[in-house]
C-alpha positions in Angstrom: -0.3 0.1 0.0 1.5 3.4 -0.5 0.4 7.0 1.0 -1.9 8.9 -0.9 0.5 12.2 -1.7 -2.3 14.4 -2.5 -4.5 13.7 0.5 -3.0 11.5 3.7 -5.2 10.6 6.1 -3.1 12.2 9.2 -3.4 12.1 13.0 -1.7 14.4 15.2 -0.4 13.5 18.8 0.2 15.9 21.4 -2.2 19.2 21.5 -0.2 21.4 23.8 0.9 25.3 22.8 2.8 24.0 19.6 0.8 21.0 18.7 -2.9 22.5 19.0 -2.6 25.0 16.3 0.1 22.8 14.0 -3.2 20.2 13.9 -5.3 23.0 13.4 -3.5 23.9 10.0 -3.8 20.5 9.2 -7.3 20.5 9.9 -7.6 24.0 8.0 -5.9 21.8 4.9 -8.6 19.4 4.7 -5.8 16.7 6.1 -6.5 15.8 9.7 -8.2 12.8 10.5 -7.6 12.2 14.2 -6.3 13.9 17.0 -4.5 12.2 20.5 -3.2 13.7 23.7 -2.3 12.3 26.9 -5.7 14.4 28.1 -8.3 12.5 26.3 -10.4 15.2 27.3 -8.7 17.9 25.4 -8.3 15.9 22.4 -12.1 15.3 22.3 -12.7 18.9 22.7 -10.7 19.5 19.5 -11.9 16.9 17.7 -15.5 18.1 18.2 -14.5 21.5 17.3 -12.6 20.3 14.1 -14.9 17.3 13.2 -12.3 15.0 13.4 -12.1 11.8 15.5 -10.3 11.3 19.0 -9.3 7.3 19.0 -9.3 6.2 22.9 -6.8 3.6 21.9 -3.6 4.1 19.5 -4.0 0.8 17.9 -7.2 2.5 15.9 -5.8 5.6 15.0 -2.4 3.9 13.9 -4.6 1.5 11.8 -6.7 4.4 10.0 -4.0 7.1 9.0 -1.4 7.3 6.8 0.7 9.8 8.6 1.3 10.3 12.1 2.9 13.7 13.7 4.0 13.4 16.9 5.0 16.7 19.5 5.4 15.5 23.0 7.8 16.6 25.5 10.6 13.4 26.4 12.3 10.7 24.2 10.9 8.1 26.5 7.5 9.4 24.8 8.4 9.1 21.4 9.7 5.7 22.1 6.6 4.7 23.9 4.3 6.0 21.3 6.7 4.5 18.5 6.1 0.9 20.2 2.4 1.2 21.1 1.8 2.6 17.4 4.0 0.1 15.4 2.0 -3.2 15.3 -1.0 -1.4 14.3 0.6 0.8 11.2 -0.4 0.4 7.9 2.3 -0.4 5.4 4.4 2.3 4.5 2.8 4.6 7.3 5.1 7.6 8.0 5.6 8.6 11.7 6.9 12.5 11.8 8.3 13.3 15.3 8.3 17.2 15.8 9.4 16.7 19.2 13.1 17.9 20.6 15.2 14.7 21.6 18.5 12.6 21.3 19.6 12.0 17.5 19.8 8.5 19.3 16.0 8.3 20.2 15.4 9.2 16.5 17.3 6.5 15.0 15.8 4.0 17.6 12.4 5.0 16.4 13.1 4.7 12.7 14.6 0.8 13.4 11.2 0.2 15.3 8.9 1.1 12.7 11.2 -0.2 9.8 10.7 -3.8 11.4 6.7 -3.1 10.2 7.6 -1.5 7.2 6.9 1.8 8.2 8.9 5.1 7.9 9.9 7.6 10.4 11.2 11.5 10.3 13.1 13.1 12.9 11.1 17.0 12.0 11.8 19.2 15.0 10.6 22.3 14.6 12.0 26.0 15.2 9.6 29.6 15.5 8.0 29.5 18.7 4.4 29.7 19.6 3.8 32.4 17.0 5.1 30.0 14.9 2.9 27.3 15.2 -0.1 29.7 15.1 1.1 31.3 12.1 2.3 28.4 10.3 5.8 29.6 9.7 7.7 27.1 11.3 11.0 26.3 10.3 11.4 22.2 10.1 14.4 20.3 10.2 14.2 17.0 8.9 16.0 13.9 8.8 15.2 10.5 7.2 15.0 9.5 3.3 14.1 11.8 1.0 11.5 10.2 -0.8 9.6 9.5 2.4 10.1 13.1 2.9 8.5 14.1 -0.4 5.2 11.9 0.2 5.1 13.7 3.7 5.3 17.2 2.1 1.6 17.9 1.8 1.2 17.3 5.8 4.9 19.5 6.6 3.7 22.6 4.4 0.5 23.1 6.3 2.5 24.6 9.1 5.9 25.3 7.8 8.0 28.3 6.2 10.6 26.1 5.3 11.6 22.4 5.2 14.7 21.4 5.1 16.1 18.2 4.3 19.5 17.8 6.2 20.4 14.0 5.9 19.3 10.8 7.4 17.4 10.1 10.5 19.0 11.6 13.4 20.2 14.9 11.3 17.1 16.9 12.1 17.5 16.5 15.8 21.5 17.2 15.5 20.5 20.3 13.5 18.2 21.2 16.6 20.6 20.6 19.1 23.0 23.3 17.4 19.5 25.2 17.1 19.1 25.4 20.8 22.6 26.2 21.8 22.1 29.6 19.4 18.5 30.1 21.4 20.4 29.7 24.5 23.2 32.1 23.7 20.9 34.7 21.9 18.9 34.8 25.3 21.8 35.0 27.5 22.8 38.2 25.5 19.8 40.1 24.8 18.4 39.7 28.8 22.1 40.8 29.9 22.2 43.7 27.6 18.4 44.8 28.2 19.0 44.5 32.1 21.7 46.6 31.9 19.5 49.1 29.6 16.9 49.2 31.9 19.6 49.7 35.3 20.9 52.8 33.1 17.5 54.1 32.7 17.2 54.1 28.7 13.7 54.5 27.1 12.6 51.0 25.8 10.2 52.4 23.2 13.7 54.1 21.9 16.1 51.3 23.1 14.7 48.2 21.2 14.6 49.5 17.6 17.7 51.4 17.8 19.4 48.1 18.7 17.2 45.9 16.2 18.3 48.5 13.3 22.0 47.6 13.9 24.4 44.6 14.3 22.5 43.4 17.6 19.6 42.9 15.9 17.9 39.3 15.8 14.5 37.5 16.4 14.3 37.1 20.4 15.0 41.0 20.9 12.3 41.8 18.3 10.1 39.5 19.9 10.9 39.2 23.8 12.5 42.7 24.1 9.6 44.6 24.8 7.6 42.0 27.1 10.5 41.2 29.2 11.1 44.7 29.9 7.4 44.8 30.9 7.6 41.9 32.9 5.5 39.9 30.9 6.7 36.5 30.4 3.7 34.1 29.8 4.4 34.0 25.8 6.6 31.9 24.0 8.8 28.9 24.8 8.5 27.9 28.5 12.0 28.2 29.9 11.7 24.1 31.8 11.3 22.7 28.1 14.5 24.9 26.9 16.6 23.5 30.0 15.3 20.4 29.1 16.4 20.5 25.6 19.9 21.8 26.7 20.2 18.5 28.8 20.0 16.5 25.6 22.3 19.1 23.9 25.2 19.0 26.6 25.4 15.0 26.0 25.4 15.7 22.2 28.0 18.6 22.7 30.2 16.4 25.1 30.3 13.3 22.5 31.0 15.7 20.1 34.1 17.4 21.6 32.8 20.8 21.6 32.7 23.7 24.0 29.4 23.5 26.6 30.1 27.1 28.0 26.8 28.5 26.9 25.2 25.3 27.8 26.3 25.1 31.3 25.5 28.7 32.1 22.1 28.3 30.6 21.3 24.7 32.0 22.2 26.7 35.7 20.3 29.8 35.4 17.3 28.0 34.5 17.7 25.4 37.0 17.7 28.4 39.2 14.3 30.1 37.8 12.8 26.9 38.0 13.6 26.6 41.7 12.2 29.8 42.2 8.8 29.0 40.6 9.4 30.2 36.9 9.5 27.3 35.0 6.5 27.7 32.7 7.6 31.4 32.0 8.8 32.1 28.6 12.6 31.9 28.3 13.3 35.7 28.5 12.1 35.5 32.0 16.0 35.1 32.5 16.1 38.9 32.8 15.3 38.2 36.5 18.5 36.8 37.0 20.5 39.6 35.5 19.0 42.1 36.7 20.3 41.2 40.0 23.8 39.4 39.2 
């Protein structure tokens, strides 16, 4: 059996801050067939809203879909879902994982699915909640190029850019690089704006001025004003970046590269989590920069 390239029956598992809007874009394109979530009530509520299914078992979901997208939290979540889905998938089915996990986890998932004649793409995303809501995510993909081409109608529903980086695991390796850059930029922007705040500079003039020059970047543009207003409810939860960076540290240590940004960020976000700020956006790092 081959995948229906024009309109694959798609399921989406993991309906959090990123997953729910991504699934919504699939529904708007007429591609969404079923949804699932750790909390069944949430899946059922969105299924009613969108007119799709919310199966009570992964067996039912797996047997009814050509493509299944995952957006969950941990490596164990991905592996457990793949193990539960594997016996029930259609031949040639594709599982796309949008979670941030280790490259080895992606390779393990791919090997398990290959045993049942199914395919795996590791396809972590960047662009934050705004990117998910606006359908403008950057997706970094590892896996077979032919499988990726068959999955493109799904990915294009919520992506601004889809890039094939290589074999399974390459997507997660690229996401590791991405998270180091995210963490480093957050360190610099939060420290710089804390200084500007302490010096009494006007944010309405400071941020556009910085953004127009060499210091300009996405994080400054999207989070600069909100962090100076002590608004940290938008964007990427710092506890999730901490989780990601713990994975990235292992990758960097294995590769033999520097980990100074990773270690500093892990320590800073661990401190913020211990103070009860784990659900804040990563720009809450400015709390520490103001008092160091």
